[in-house]
N, C-alpha and C positions, 0 to 999 in steps of 0.2 A: 504493498499502500504506500510505503515512503516514497518508493521509486514512479509511483503515478504522479505523486505529489510534486515530485522533485523535477517529474517531467516539464508535469505544468510550468513550474514557474520558471522553470529554463524556458521554455518556448515562450512566455510573458517576457520575459526582460529579453529575449534575443530580438523577436516580431516588435517588439517597440522600442529598441533602439534602431535596428533595420529601418521601421516605417518614419522614426524619425529625422535619420541619417538619409535617407530619399527625397523624405516631403520637401528639407531643404535645399537639395541638389538641385542641378537642370534638368532630374527624371522626375518630376515630380508626378507627372503622368503613371507612371512605373510603383509608384509607392505601395497603392493597395492591391495591386496584381501580385507584386513580388511579397507581400505580407499571406495573401491567399494561398499562394502556391508555397510557403513555407507551412501554412497553415492544415494542408493537405495532407503534407508528408507528415506531420507531427499527428494529426486524427488518426493516419492507417497505423504509425507507430502506438500511440497511447490505447487506439483500441486495442491492438496484438497481444500489448503489453497488461492491460485492463482482463483481458478475458485470461491470461495466465494468472495474474495474479488472485483474481477474484472467483475462479472456477476450478475443478479440479474434474479428471478425469474419471468416470464417460461425462462430457459434455453434453447437457442436457437441452435442449434447440431454445426451451423457453427461457433458461436462464443466458440461453449465448443474447438472443435477444434483447432482454432486460439490460446485461453489461454494454451491448452496443449502443442500445439508445442514451443510457445514462454516459456513456463517453462523449457519446456526440454532443450532447447537451452542455457537457463541461467544458468541451474543445471548443463550442461556437461562445459559450460568453467569457473564456480564456483570449478568442479572436477578437471578441467587442473589447476586453480590457484592454488589450494591448492595443490596441488603436487608439482608444479614449487616452492611455496614458501617455502615448504617442504624439497626441495632439496637444495636452496638456503642455509637455515637453518643450516643443514648437511654439506653443501661443506665443509666449513674450518676445520671441525672435522675427514670428513673424510680420512685424512693422514694418521693416527695412526691407522686405520681398517685392 
């Protein structure tokens, strides 16, 4: 379970910094697609590790579906948080753009 928390915190930190860095560069239009690409990779890894950590073989289909839905919801919240923090980080610096 702690690996899932560490993975989520790591994604939020990396995605926030990438979003803020790309947003203030000349590649501003690529900020959101880059973060979403990172999020898709995070989602796949998060679901795989979630199934591994929260279910034991033989895996019941109902339990796997519940884990996938829960991991997807957590990953969506992590994406929103990382974008919001990225926007807050560049907010004071956006005046000169």
